[in-house]
BAROGU-912196 format. One record per residue (C-alpha): x, y, z. Coordinates in Angstrom, 2 decimals, always signed. Layout:
N
east; north; up
X; Y; Z
...
# end
This chain:
552
east; north; up
+35.37; +45.19; +66.24
+31.88; +43.98; +67.18
+30.18; +40.61; +67.41
+28.58; +41.25; +64.04
+31.96; +41.37; +62.29
+33.19; +38.07; +63.79
+32.87; +34.75; +62.03
+29.66; +32.92; +63.04
+31.45; +30.27; +65.10
+33.40; +32.78; +67.20
+30.35; +35.01; +67.64
+28.28; +32.04; +68.81
+30.99; +31.08; +71.34
+31.13; +34.61; +72.74
+27.35; +34.75; +73.02
+27.23; +31.37; +74.78
+29.91; +32.46; +77.25
+27.99; +35.67; +77.94
+24.77; +33.75; +78.61
+26.52; +31.44; +81.08
+28.20; +34.42; +82.75
+24.83; +36.05; +83.39
+23.01; +32.95; +84.64
+21.27; +33.43; +88.01
+20.13; +29.87; +88.74
+22.37; +27.91; +91.12
+23.82; +24.71; +89.72
+24.24; +21.35; +91.39
+27.72; +22.27; +92.62
+26.60; +25.51; +94.24
+25.77; +25.04; +97.97
+22.39; +26.75; +98.38
+22.62; +27.23; +102.21
+25.89; +29.10; +101.85
+24.47; +31.27; +99.08
+21.47; +32.15; +101.25
+23.70; +33.00; +104.24
+25.99; +35.19; +102.13
+22.93; +36.96; +100.74
+21.77; +37.72; +104.28
+25.24; +39.08; +105.09
+24.98; +41.32; +102.03
+21.59; +42.55; +103.20
+22.90; +43.35; +106.69
+25.78; +45.44; +105.34
+24.44; +46.97; +102.14
+20.97; +47.74; +103.45
+20.76; +47.81; +107.27
+24.20; +49.30; +107.87
+23.53; +52.05; +105.32
+20.19; +52.82; +106.96
+21.89; +53.01; +110.33
+24.54; +55.35; +108.93
+21.84; +57.86; +108.04
+21.00; +58.18; +111.73
+24.59; +58.46; +112.89
+28.01; +57.46; +111.60
+31.65; +58.48; +112.07
+33.42; +60.76; +109.62
+35.30; +57.85; +108.04
+32.18; +55.77; +107.39
+32.92; +55.68; +103.64
+36.19; +53.85; +104.31
+34.48; +51.52; +106.80
+31.74; +50.66; +104.32
+34.30; +50.07; +101.56
+36.18; +47.76; +103.92
+33.01; +45.75; +104.57
+32.30; +45.52; +100.83
+35.79; +44.29; +99.98
+35.88; +41.76; +102.81
+32.46; +40.40; +101.85
+33.61; +40.04; +98.25
+36.61; +37.99; +99.40
+34.43; +35.91; +101.72
+32.10; +35.14; +98.79
+35.09; +33.87; +96.83
+36.05; +31.53; +99.68
+32.48; +30.31; +99.97
+32.37; +29.70; +96.20
+35.32; +27.30; +96.49
+35.34; +25.76; +100.02
+38.80; +24.26; +99.37
+40.24; +27.73; +99.97
+39.23; +27.49; +103.64
+42.07; +25.03; +104.26
+44.67; +26.94; +102.28
+47.33; +29.51; +103.08
+46.71; +32.22; +100.51
+49.83; +33.74; +98.95
+49.05; +36.79; +96.84
+51.33; +37.80; +93.98
+51.15; +41.55; +93.50
+52.99; +44.20; +91.60
+52.69; +46.78; +88.85
+51.47; +46.10; +85.34
+53.77; +43.95; +83.15
+56.00; +43.03; +86.10
+55.79; +39.36; +85.14
+53.48; +37.97; +87.86
+51.53; +35.57; +85.63
+54.65; +34.32; +83.86
+56.35; +33.70; +87.21
+53.36; +31.74; +88.56
+53.23; +29.63; +85.38
+56.91; +28.73; +85.78
+56.48; +27.90; +89.48
+53.62; +25.46; +88.90
+55.25; +24.05; +85.76
+52.30; +24.69; +83.48
+50.81; +27.54; +81.47
+47.80; +28.12; +83.73
+47.42; +31.89; +83.64
+46.97; +34.42; +80.89
+50.09; +36.36; +80.02
+49.18; +39.63; +78.35
+50.61; +43.11; +78.10
+47.61; +45.43; +78.32
+46.75; +46.85; +81.79
+42.93; +46.80; +81.83
+42.10; +43.52; +83.54
+40.53; +43.40; +87.01
+39.92; +39.64; +87.38
+41.91; +38.01; +90.20
+42.67; +34.33; +89.65
+43.20; +31.69; +92.37
+45.47; +28.75; +91.50
+45.30; +25.69; +93.76
+45.52; +21.92; +93.79
+42.49; +19.92; +92.67
+41.39; +16.46; +91.61
+41.12; +17.58; +87.99
+42.32; +20.36; +85.74
+39.43; +22.80; +85.63
+38.61; +26.49; +85.61
+35.56; +28.12; +87.19
+34.65; +31.79; +87.17
+32.53; +33.52; +89.80
+29.81; +35.62; +88.18
+28.05; +38.67; +89.57
+25.31; +36.46; +91.06
+27.99; +34.71; +93.21
+27.63; +31.48; +91.21
+30.45; +29.33; +89.85
+30.46; +29.06; +86.07
+32.67; +26.37; +84.45
+34.69; +27.70; +81.51
+37.23; +26.13; +79.21
+40.90; +27.01; +79.00
+40.29; +28.78; +75.67
+37.42; +30.81; +77.16
+39.56; +31.78; +80.12
+42.34; +32.79; +77.73
+39.86; +34.93; +75.82
+39.12; +37.04; +78.90
+42.10; +39.17; +78.06
+42.77; +42.84; +78.54
+42.02; +43.57; +74.90
+38.79; +41.55; +74.75
+36.83; +44.51; +73.35
+39.35; +45.01; +70.57
+39.56; +41.33; +69.66
+35.96; +40.18; +70.13
+33.83; +43.27; +70.55
+32.57; +41.96; +73.93
+33.20; +42.58; +77.64
+32.31; +39.24; +79.17
+35.14; +39.63; +81.70
+33.12; +42.32; +83.48
+30.46; +39.72; +84.28
+32.95; +37.80; +86.43
+34.57; +38.82; +89.71
+37.16; +36.05; +90.14
+38.48; +32.83; +88.61
+39.51; +29.53; +90.19
+42.15; +27.48; +88.37
+42.69; +23.98; +89.78
+45.57; +21.77; +88.66
+46.24; +18.16; +89.63
+50.00; +18.66; +89.63
+49.99; +21.87; +91.67
+53.13; +21.46; +93.83
+51.79; +22.82; +97.16
+48.83; +21.02; +98.72
+48.22; +23.60; +101.45
+48.78; +26.75; +99.38
+46.56; +28.79; +97.12
+48.27; +31.35; +94.90
+46.29; +34.36; +93.77
+47.36; +36.43; +90.79
+46.14; +39.96; +91.54
+45.53; +42.54; +88.82
+48.40; +44.85; +88.03
+47.79; +48.40; +89.12
+47.95; +51.53; +86.96
+45.64; +53.88; +88.85
+43.15; +53.63; +86.00
+39.50; +53.50; +87.08
+37.53; +50.40; +86.16
+33.84; +49.64; +86.36
+32.17; +51.43; +89.23
+34.90; +54.11; +89.39
+37.14; +51.77; +91.35
+40.78; +51.70; +90.33
+42.66; +48.50; +89.72
+45.00; +49.61; +92.53
+42.08; +49.43; +94.96
+41.12; +45.97; +93.69
+44.69; +44.72; +94.02
+45.03; +46.24; +97.51
+41.85; +44.48; +98.66
+43.19; +41.08; +97.56
+46.65; +41.65; +99.01
+45.29; +42.92; +102.35
+43.36; +39.69; +102.87
+46.19; +37.32; +102.01
+48.30; +35.38; +104.50
+51.54; +36.28; +102.68
+52.58; +38.53; +99.82
+55.08; +38.09; +96.99
+55.68; +41.51; +95.45
+56.94; +41.27; +91.87
+58.77; +44.16; +90.24
+60.97; +44.37; +87.17
+64.69; +44.46; +87.82
+65.11; +46.50; +84.60
+63.90; +49.66; +86.33
+66.92; +49.59; +88.63
+65.07; +50.03; +91.92
+61.62; +49.97; +93.47
+59.56; +52.83; +92.08
+57.82; +55.40; +94.22
+54.52; +53.80; +93.19
+55.75; +50.42; +94.47
+56.89; +51.90; +97.77
+53.64; +53.82; +98.26
+51.60; +50.69; +97.51
+53.63; +48.56; +99.93
+53.20; +51.22; +102.63
+49.41; +50.86; +102.31
+49.50; +47.17; +103.21
+49.35; +45.69; +106.70
+52.97; +45.39; +107.91
+52.10; +42.25; +109.90
+51.57; +40.30; +106.65
+54.89; +38.62; +105.73
+56.11; +39.73; +102.34
+58.81; +38.82; +99.88
+60.20; +41.07; +97.14
+61.24; +39.40; +93.88
+62.83; +41.23; +90.95
+61.77; +39.60; +87.68
+63.54; +39.62; +84.29
+66.84; +38.98; +86.10
+68.18; +37.15; +83.03
+68.48; +40.49; +81.25
+71.27; +41.73; +83.56
+74.75; +40.53; +84.33
+75.52; +38.94; +87.69
+77.27; +42.05; +89.03
+74.52; +44.43; +87.89
+71.91; +42.07; +89.29
+73.59; +42.02; +92.72
+73.91; +45.82; +92.73
+70.19; +46.31; +91.99
+69.14; +43.82; +94.68
+71.35; +45.55; +97.26
+69.91; +48.93; +96.28
+66.37; +47.59; +96.73
+67.22; +46.29; +100.19
+68.69; +49.64; +101.21
+65.62; +51.49; +99.87
+63.20; +49.26; +101.79
+65.22; +49.69; +104.99
+65.31; +53.47; +104.54
+61.50; +53.53; +104.11
+60.99; +51.25; +107.14
+59.25; +48.57; +105.04
+60.12; +45.17; +106.59
+60.42; +42.22; +104.18
+61.54; +38.62; +104.49
+64.01; +39.02; +101.65
+64.74; +40.47; +98.22
+65.62; +38.04; +95.43
+66.23; +38.18; +91.70
+64.12; +35.73; +89.64
+63.60; +34.84; +86.03
+60.93; +32.92; +84.15
+63.50; +31.66; +81.63
+64.32; +27.94; +81.91
+68.07; +28.58; +81.69
+67.85; +30.73; +84.84
+65.78; +28.22; +86.84
+68.29; +28.21; +89.73
+67.24; +31.79; +90.58
+63.83; +30.48; +91.66
+65.29; +28.38; +94.49
+64.87; +31.01; +97.29
+61.28; +31.71; +96.24
+60.43; +28.01; +96.09
+61.98; +27.49; +99.52
+59.81; +30.26; +101.01
+56.68; +28.83; +99.38
+57.59; +25.42; +100.81
+57.88; +26.99; +104.29
+54.48; +28.67; +103.97
+53.02; +25.38; +102.73
+54.19; +23.62; +105.92
+52.67; +26.28; +108.20
+48.85; +26.43; +108.01
+47.32; +29.82; +108.68
+44.03; +30.73; +110.31
+41.41; +32.47; +108.19
+40.89; +35.90; +109.75
+37.63; +37.04; +108.17
+35.97; +37.33; +111.59
+38.86; +39.42; +112.96
+38.74; +41.88; +110.07
+34.95; +42.21; +110.27
+35.15; +42.75; +114.03
+37.82; +45.42; +113.54
+35.48; +47.30; +111.18
+32.60; +47.13; +113.67
+34.89; +48.36; +116.46
+36.03; +51.21; +114.22
+32.41; +52.25; +113.69
+31.72; +52.04; +117.42
+34.80; +54.09; +118.33
+33.69; +56.77; +115.90
+30.29; +56.99; +117.56
+31.95; +57.23; +120.97
+34.12; +60.12; +119.78
+31.07; +61.99; +118.52
+29.21; +61.38; +121.78
+32.21; +62.64; +123.77
+32.37; +65.80; +121.66
+28.64; +66.37; +122.14
+28.92; +65.98; +125.92
+31.74; +68.53; +125.98
+29.55; +70.97; +124.04
+26.72; +70.34; +126.49
+29.04; +71.08; +129.40
+30.02; +74.43; +127.89
+26.40; +75.31; +127.12
+25.48; +74.59; +130.75
+28.21; +76.98; +131.93
+26.91; +79.66; +129.60
+23.32; +79.10; +130.73
+24.28; +79.72; +134.37
+25.61; +83.21; +133.58
+23.11; +84.11; +130.85
+19.74; +85.77; +131.16
+16.99; +86.92; +128.84
+17.26; +85.91; +125.20
+20.77; +84.53; +125.66
+19.44; +82.09; +128.26
+16.70; +81.00; +125.83
+19.29; +80.40; +123.11
+21.37; +78.33; +125.50
+18.32; +76.24; +126.41
+17.54; +75.59; +122.74
+21.13; +74.54; +122.04
+21.04; +72.27; +125.07
+17.89; +70.61; +123.75
+19.52; +70.02; +120.35
+22.60; +68.43; +121.93
+20.45; +66.24; +124.20
+18.59; +64.98; +121.15
+21.88; +64.27; +119.37
+23.18; +62.29; +122.34
+19.96; +60.28; +122.48
+20.21; +59.54; +118.74
+23.83; +58.39; +119.10
+22.84; +56.11; +121.98
+20.13; +54.58; +119.79
+22.61; +54.06; +116.95
+25.07; +52.34; +119.31
+22.33; +49.99; +120.51
+21.25; +49.14; +116.97
+24.86; +48.68; +115.87
+25.40; +46.19; +118.72
+22.31; +44.25; +117.62
+23.42; +44.34; +113.97
+26.87; +43.08; +114.90
+25.39; +40.15; +116.84
+23.19; +39.07; +113.93
+26.05; +39.53; +111.45
+28.43; +37.26; +113.34
+25.66; +34.71; +113.81
+25.20; +34.49; +110.03
+28.97; +34.56; +109.47
+29.50; +31.62; +111.82
+26.70; +29.69; +110.10
+28.31; +30.21; +106.70
+31.75; +29.36; +108.04
+30.53; +26.09; +109.56
+29.07; +25.12; +106.18
+32.28; +25.65; +104.23
+34.61; +24.50; +107.01
+35.94; +27.83; +108.28
+35.51; +28.34; +112.05
+34.41; +31.97; +112.34
+33.20; +32.75; +115.88
+33.04; +36.39; +116.90
+36.47; +37.26; +118.34
+36.98; +39.23; +121.53
+38.48; +42.70; +121.22
+41.61; +41.46; +122.99
+42.18; +39.00; +120.11
+42.46; +41.95; +117.72
+45.65; +43.07; +119.46
+48.73; +41.98; +117.56
+51.84; +42.75; +119.60
+55.05; +42.99; +117.69
+57.29; +39.97; +117.58
+60.21; +40.22; +119.98
+62.62; +37.38; +120.75
+65.42; +38.47; +123.06
+67.35; +35.22; +122.60
+67.45; +35.63; +118.82
+68.59; +39.24; +119.20
+71.41; +38.21; +121.56
+72.53; +35.44; +119.21
+72.52; +37.87; +116.27
+74.56; +40.35; +118.32
+77.08; +37.64; +119.24
+77.45; +36.62; +115.60
+77.79; +40.25; +114.54
+80.68; +40.73; +116.98
+82.32; +37.53; +115.76
+82.18; +35.67; +119.07
+82.02; +31.91; +119.33
+79.05; +30.10; +120.81
+79.76; +29.48; +124.51
+79.94; +26.02; +126.03
+76.75; +26.06; +128.07
+77.92; +23.10; +130.18
+80.93; +25.05; +131.44
+79.00; +28.31; +131.83
+76.30; +26.75; +133.98
+78.66; +24.68; +136.14
+79.11; +27.47; +138.71
+75.36; +27.53; +139.36
+75.49; +23.92; +140.57
+78.21; +24.56; +143.18
+77.32; +24.94; +146.86
+78.68; +28.27; +148.04
+77.59; +31.50; +149.71
+76.01; +33.73; +147.11
+77.26; +37.31; +147.36
+73.90; +38.86; +146.63
+71.71; +36.04; +147.84
+69.59; +38.24; +150.10
+68.93; +40.75; +147.35
+68.13; +38.05; +144.78
+65.70; +36.28; +147.09
+64.37; +39.56; +148.52
+65.00; +38.34; +152.07
+66.64; +40.07; +155.04
+68.64; +38.74; +157.96
+67.43; +38.84; +161.54
+69.43; +42.02; +162.06
+67.28; +43.87; +159.55
+64.07; +42.70; +161.18
+65.28; +43.78; +164.62
+66.04; +47.23; +163.23
+62.61; +47.51; +161.68
+61.00; +46.37; +164.94
+62.25; +49.57; +166.60
+59.74; +51.55; +164.57
+56.92; +49.82; +166.41
+58.34; +50.67; +169.84
+57.82; +53.88; +171.79
+60.74; +55.97; +172.93
+64.06; +56.79; +171.39
+64.73; +54.89; +168.15
+68.36; +53.86; +168.31
+68.65; +52.69; +164.71
+66.74; +55.56; +163.14
+69.80; +56.96; +161.30
+70.41; +53.60; +159.62
+66.78; +53.29; +158.59
+66.72; +56.80; +157.19
+70.07; +56.30; +155.44
+71.53; +59.30; +157.32
+75.12; +59.69; +158.61
+75.84; +58.11; +161.96
+75.21; +61.21; +164.09
+72.58; +61.11; +166.82
+69.58; +63.08; +165.65
+68.93; +64.35; +169.18
+72.41; +65.89; +169.35
+71.86; +67.72; +166.07
+68.61; +69.20; +167.36
+70.11; +70.18; +170.72
+72.68; +72.32; +168.97
+69.89; +74.67; +167.95
+68.80; +75.04; +171.56
+72.18; +75.37; +173.35
+74.04; +77.81; +171.09
+73.19; +81.06; +169.45
+72.21; +79.89; +166.03
+72.40; +82.66; +163.45
+69.19; +81.65; +161.76
+67.61; +79.73; +164.61
+64.56; +81.98; +164.74
+64.03; +81.69; +161.02
+64.45; +77.88; +161.07
+61.96; +77.43; +163.85
+59.67; +80.15; +162.43
+59.46; +81.90; +165.78
+59.82; +85.60; +166.56
+60.23; +87.49; +169.80
+57.90; +90.22; +170.92
+60.42; +92.80; +169.76
+60.13; +91.48; +166.23
+56.36; +91.74; +166.20
+56.52; +95.36; +167.43
+59.08; +96.13; +164.78
+57.02; +94.50; +162.04
+54.09; +96.70; +163.00
+55.94; +99.56; +161.33
+55.23; +97.95; +157.97
+51.57; +98.75; +158.46
+52.30; +102.44; +158.94
+52.05; +104.99; +156.19
+55.12; +106.76; +154.93
+58.05; +106.10; +152.74
+59.80; +102.86; +153.61
+63.33; +103.63; +152.53
+65.10; +100.55; +153.77
+62.47; +97.95; +152.98
+64.83; +96.08; +150.61
+67.04; +95.42; +153.59
+64.40; +93.02; +154.86
+64.55; +90.89; +151.72
+67.31; +88.27; +151.80
+70.08; +90.58; +153.07
+73.12; +89.52; +155.13
+72.71; +88.73; +158.80
+72.08; +92.21; +160.23
+70.19; +92.39; +163.54
+66.50; +92.28; +162.73
+65.64; +94.93; +165.31
+68.13; +97.43; +163.83
+66.87; +96.87; +160.30
+63.28; +97.38; +161.34
+64.06; +100.54; +163.31
+65.51; +102.11; +160.20
+62.09; +101.79; +158.58
+60.59; +104.07; +161.21
+62.93; +107.02; +160.45
# end
């Protein structure tokens, strides 16, 4: 179908929507300073960073650049609706036709999102509380365009088939505000379902969904319980996401199974996630049917908990991580070049003639490469400073504090609470909670602690007097105690070697008599040494006799 085959009224509506989608003039509601700052951020990344990459960039620069592009796109969405700056963003993700939009509609108590069955959409939609029921779409010029509910509903997956138009491609995101949205501090985002199919610009809907999920504060992963378990595609997608982002797994369409089958599928999903080392907050069965409304209680409770806990916007942290990744790549290349230069210098020392000339030329090339990398590092540092200056300016305008974080702030140590682990272990073993008043009573008693000196790392006067002997000249009486040796006088042990005929005394003291030296001289004589093995670790035979045998 094409616009020409539509009735005049519908064709006029589609044409009017297309004109508004392509408008490039900011409206009264669009903050011009923010738009200018975001444009400068785009210029720094899409022009200056690309120019810098031509001079020197790490091998994974394509991934770094894609990360910058995705994060800037999300930042533009937050700047387009400043209310998002104060929200905890919960992203609903999952495969196509898993029931994400239907689930969100049931949770907010109103049909706010499109529920379709064709997997070609790539338009994420934010749902949040507002003073009025309204829908705005963000066009390709980063401007908010107000649209009606019917126009939003027309941006379906089969728009080309139904209307002969592709207006949805002129928008990058939608903002749906509802006065009766139940969570004041939350913003729910309905991400596109993934199929692996490429969309405009050769980017798959899986990549678009991953970009939205990676920037969220929490994730609700929706999958159909009818498939019996999480698919390999689900598991692979979840493995791509940052494990530090809390996530919840919900199995939709639970009304289509019996209670026993439903419990078996949920248990199988939990076992599969544990086997793949994919941590989740929980796995629950849900249904969008009103008669199964009680199944939504665990999900509502988790959303209530996230609503009570405000989260910091981490745009600056993710941008800083990308800059650090670029810098580390340059440092690796510089290190490799210095190692090559070291090897060339070693070759140049031993080379002569044409080989020496070749080594000199290679050395010159490597020196030039090192100088270029140093220039790139300097320009990257300058670019990073200007980028975070513009980012902070934009953040201050929309109410998001975005100072440049220190590298230490990028470290996210794993959560470890020893007390919680001990309590869980006690409950697992079936033990009762101890009476802390009785347990701690012994600590308040006045008594001689058995290991008091060890606990306080202090020693009695006897220890100090023993240690003082080390500073005195003469015989050290307590030396055996200090050296942790048996209580035998060391002088007596040494005198035994002098007063008796020790079998190996000469070997222990590494001394030889004159007879031994004359005997050893035979080893320097020519001739067949028949009994030489006798010298090597044989039983205690007189050394002089053994050496005389070598002379015969």
